[in-house]
N, C-alpha and C positions, 0 to 999 in steps of 0.2 A: 069398383073391381078390382079382384084379387090380387098380389103382384105374383107373377109367373114366370119371369124373370129378371137377374140381378145383375147388370154389367157394371165391373168395379175399375178402375184403373190401379196399376201396380205402384210404379213410383209417388211418394206423396201422399197414396193413396190407402190400398191396402196393407203396406209395408210403413212399420215406424222408420224411424232416422237412421238405426241402426241397421236398416233392412230388415225387420222381422215380422210376421206376423203375430200380434199378438197371441194370447190364449183364449179371451173372449170372445176377438175375431174368428178366430178358428173355428169354436164351439158353435156361433151363429151362422157362418157358411154353412157348416154340417148339419145342422138343424135345419135348414132351409134345403138345402140339397136333398138331405131324407126326406122332406116335404113333396120332393118333386119340385121345388123351383129349380130353374135351370142359372147356373152361376156362371157366366161368361166373363172370364180376364179379358179386358180390352186394353192394350198398351201401344206402345213405341216399340217395346222389344222386340228383338226375334224370338223364336219359338224356344230356341235355348237359354234365354233367360226369364223364361215362365219355367220350363220342366219341375223346379225344384219346389216351385210354390203350389203348384198343380198336384205333386206329392204328398206333400204335407198336409193338404184339404182334400184328398181321396178323391181327385176328378180326373186324374191321370190315367189314357190309355183307355176312353171311355166312347162308345159310338154315340151316345146322348148327350155329352157336354163339350162344349164349345170355348174357342179362345181367338179373340179377333189381334192380332198382332201387325208389325210396323203401321201403324196409327189406320189399319183400315186394308192396307193394301192386303192383306192376307187374310181370312176366317175359314177355321179346318174345326173337327172333333178333333177332341185331346186323344184322338185314335189313328187323329193325321190322316184323316177323309178329309181333301181342300174341297171350299164351297164359294169362296172368293178370292181371285186371283188378280191384280191388276197393277200391272209394274212400269218402269218408265223406259222407255224407249232408248237407245243406245245415241243417237241423234240428240236426243233432248238430253243427257249426261254429258255429252261431250259438248255441246255447247256453255253448259254451265258450271262444270268442272273448269274452263278455261277463263270465266266469267271469275269464278275463286279465284285462279293463279292469277290474274292482271291486278286483283281486288288485294293479293296477301292476303286472304284466307285459309286457315287452317279447311280440308272438305276430305268426306270419305262418301262410301256407297256400300250399304250392308244390303247382302247377300242371304240366301237360308242357309248358308254354312261358314261365310268369312265375311269381315268386313277388310274395303279396299280400301286405298289410300293411292294418289298420285305425289302424294310430299313426301319424298325422300327421310327428310327430318320430320318423323312423325311425330304430331299435335300433343301435348299432354290430353286432352281430351277424345283424344280416341283410344289411346294407353286405357283412359277413366271407360269409356263407354265398352271396351273388350273385357275389362273384370269384371264390369256391372251385368252383362248381360253374356259370361263364359263365352264367347266367339274368339276366334284368332286374326289378328292384323294379316294382313300380303299388301306388299308396297311393288305397287304395281306400275311404269309411266304408262299414260295415255294411247300410246303405238299400241305399247302392249297388249292393255287394255282392249284395244279394237282388234287384236289378229283371236282373242280370246271370247270374244265377246259371244256366242253362240254358247257359251260353257256355261253361262250364268243368267242369271233372272234380278235384275235391279229391283229391289223392293222400296229404299227408299236412298236419298240421297241426304246429309247433312251439311251445313255447314258447323264447325265444331271448333270454338277460340273465343279467346275473352270478349266479352260483350260489347265493349266499346269498338272492337274491330268488325263484330256481326252486326251491329244497330249501324255502324259507315257502311258494309256493302249491302245492309239490305234497302239502306236509304237507297243506293246510286241502282240497284237492280233495273234494268230495262223493264218497261213495263209487258214487251214484247214476250221476254223470256219467262215472267214472273207469269203470264196468262197462261204458260204450259203446265203448270203446275198447282197439287193444293198447296200452300205453304203453313205449316203451325210453330210458333215457338214452346218447345217442351222444357226448356230450362234456357237461363239468363245464356249461357253458353253453348246452345243447340238450336238453331236454326235448322226445320225437317223439309224434305219436299219430297212428294210424293205425286204419283199419277194424278192428273186433274179430277176425275173421279171420285180421288180416295178419300173417306172422313172416316173418323171411330163411326158414327153417326151414319155415315153411307152402308156398312160392311154389317150393322146391327139393326137396319132397315131391310137388308137383303136376308139377315138370317131370321126377321122375326116374319119375314114374308114366307120363307119355307117351313119355318114350325106353326104356323097360320095362328100369330100372336096379335094383338093390339098394342099402341103404343099405349095404352090406360094398362098393360099389363105390364107395363116394363118400368123398370127404378135401375136408374143409371147415377154413379157417382165417383167424382171426379177434382181434382185441384189444379189445374192447369188448361191453358188454351187449345191447347188439343185434345182434352175431353169436353169442351163446351159444343161441339155438334151432336154427340149423345146425349148429354143431357136437356140440351135444346128437345133432343129425339124423343126422350122417355117421357112419356107420361109421367112420372115423379122424377125429376130432377135435381139430386143433393150435391152439392157443394161439400167439400170440407173445410172444415175451421181455417185450416191454412192455406187457403185457396188465393189464387192470386186474385185482385177485384174485377176483371173481365169477367172472370167464372162463377162469382159472388151476384153478378146482374144477370145472370141466363140461368140462375137456380129456380128451383120452388121452394126448397128449403137448406136451410144449413144444419149440418152434423158437427158434432167433435173433430177434433184435428186429427191427423194420422197418428202422432204419438200417446190421444187419450181414446184409443176402439170410437173412432168416428165412423166406423161400416158396420160396427156389433153394433152401433146405437140405431141408424138409419135401417137396418135388416128387424133391430126388434121393435121399432116403429110401426114401420109399413106390412113387415111382410107377417109377424106373430100377432 
């Protein structure tokens, strides 16, 4: 059956190591979009970190194109009509951030407008994330966060620290706390916590139901653990050549890496 939707991760997939979309990939995506194929950027980023790429691809401010952000917590048209919105409760966040403080691991949350951290000594990976997704950082104590909790929606929480620090904190995470979240590793220094129902795959499934598309009409491309759910959901799940081993295992096919037009190669192979 013909591919009618292509779901594409951003970091390590759509963009190369210089954070650029190569000309060949831009051309392949624009050709697919012009042919009526839905191009859905599926990312852990907030929308602030997606808009520039949507503009480059000619997909922004449209009622018929879609983005899945925050690893599936939010799905919307590129003209901002919300279709999926699953957030973390403040009570779950409070228990989680207290665990992070006890374990000595830097943490943050992302809303639609800001990154918030309870770490007065703001971690280097929070600063990195702020620049990556074009979102400002605000320091708030937990009691300050509690007082303004009705002013924001927690799309996702993140442990943001050196690999060894996160590995230790994750290994010791109480099962009762882990069971409240959907947890994915997007980088060695990022461990992401979302609402229990959230994944890229679940958001893509709900989007397909809305658009009356079957899984066989979907191709998904990614490179990391947080992409596995959508690669498994899609009828054609494609791993990038630079993928982590867990992602390579669940994919139907492997394309070139993100520095050698892997997305373009997959679109040319399966869409045209």
